[in-house]
C-alpha angles and dihedrals in degrees: 000000000000116000112250099224138033095246088052090051091052091047089057090057099049095106096042110133095212118077118256092220139014106203110192089325096318113117118221115194124219088247091053092047091049092048093049092049091052091050091049089049089056091049093049091047089054088053088058101261112153138172111303095020121126125236117190117221110201095172139119125235101306130131089251089068092059094039090052093046091051090046090055089050091053090053093045087244128135124246111217111207114221120188112235087222091064119106135202099294093051095039093050092050093050095046093047099046095040091046088220112194096196133032122199115197144153107235098198101036109146089351091289120142098237091164088057091050089052089047091055091059118109105265090228089061089061097051094109094043110103104169142019123208115206118212114200133164095194095068096245117162113238122225117261090244138021123194088345092305125117109259129198137162124261087234089061093043091053097036102080134083118302118259111241096184111098119201095168118132131185093237096042116115111247110167138034122195124185119233126180103193105160099322128105096232118046113252120232110235110205122202126187128220095254096058094041089057097041092050092046090053091049090052091049090057099039093046093043094235093176137166092289096048130116125179129212112213109219105157121066120267090231090076129060091246094064094032095055091046090053094046091052091051092050092045090053092048091235131131121276114203112211144169134178092244132030114250116173095200092053090044091056090052091049092049090059098037095049099029093238112208102180133042129170120188148112127302087250092057090050090050091052091053091049091050091065109095115233095012112159123214098172094126096046114099094191145333113230105213140189116211108227102144118065089200088069095060093130096047096113093054092044091050092048089056089057095047096256116127113214120195128189118243139192132208144138134199090248095055096023130250122284088040091144139004142189122244115264088216093059126102120275093254090058096043090054091065122095111232125038132159118342113248092225119073087211094058122104130191131198137168121226125200104242091211103045100023090228123138109252125232118245111291095022115111123239141133108308115237123190133205101201113164091163098051112016120125122258085232144279105308111246093357112089092162092059089046091055091048092051094055132064122226090261095050104264119142114237103223103188086225125125117227146115139244130236128218093245093062097265126117137199125224114215109174145312114289092214132049098270114143131226105220126167089350093304132105107243131185111230087215090066091058093039092056092055094044090051089057090064115102116274098011117123101176139002140196123189127202133178121242124195115242134171092264094044136284117324130196121247121191126212115197139191110213129225115255110288094004124134119210118241096194096187091051092049092051091047089050091057093041091058091055109033138045114277094249089059095053112107116246088215136014107207125190120223131176091232139346117258109254141184114222115231139181093257104022145343115266122214111236102236089175091058091049089050090053091049091050093049091049092050094047094045 
């Protein structure tokens, strides 16, 4: 029987011989991880965190991320995942709307001034923030206060007595992930402890994470891709190899040294592994991959030639990553497809014709809808209206993805129905970028499209200027770069007299396709 809560899951693994984590070569046992999480729970409780409160984790892939997440679960609190690539505009929005009471971050990670980014946030966005916890591996002493908030080190937070009290509950929310989709403001996807555990157990079985398995963590924990990989590894009681930053050369060494059997990551990460001469993948059963870069269209065939089996996956923040996978024994043409067989026997998939609303027969494309009792979100945190819109009357999740079903229970994802962009491996709403571009001096309106490039899709902004204004393209790009993650910053900001439109009965529709063609012509 599955444990009902995350602390209960960890308690079942205390005597596991294999390490829970291998952090840059340093093993961390399940008992050590559990003890650290209980000490962090005590520290957060002393900072005033209670059941239902939000704690923001702005950290890379370090054990402290998982210990803090598990500590929140013990308190019945919610861990809010914050991408380390986010900058002041994004961070302020997340902290304000989540009402996070505590923020954990690593000020000097990768030499980036994260304290400065936090300092650039609108002070009103920090009104609910009471404390900041500073993670540091150099032993630096943090100031007693930061931006008027109490500040303490992670070492101090995790250095007290363990908390024995357990306020975890199966239905308690435990994790929030941001997802843009096609909305201006990112939605907050909330998952509870029950579904996190049930889905992790389903992944363990469907991915055959057995007593000989070891998993290499490539994606960041701040997204569902990395998070679900980590949860499956913990649920299986098998080692999870992790590092704060991705390094393909080190990953290849780790694969051999620790006989890694499972890897999940992007096509770009797979390509980087294949680029290393002499790399051996003899222990790896398969690499579950997400295709984000059109330039890597032949990656499955290239990997096959090197003895590495790549299999297509499917997932979404709302139904969790690793929701479905292709069979590693299938032909290359099949393994290249995103989708596959859902990992949960209880899951169901159907495709609905967006125009007629009718359910499509197998093989006919439509909007994919998912019945996912083992992995579906509890809802969009603080947004019941969006939650209702995302679900059908009979409980299916409306994905906004175009695809088709197969008679054997599998499905194939084709593309996004809307105009959402895949940038830097993340789904990004163009409206989020457009809103920031339009805040730059002299810009009246903006439209953003994605353009394929060798390193992956990049955003390009088209702008209509205010009367009499002259575009300073470099200044506009710098304006966005100071507020958004680098992968969201437009490669070009191009002035036009007007956006191309198609007149309609109810409204005029901007021709994104035409803008895309214009961008490709200008860049090429």
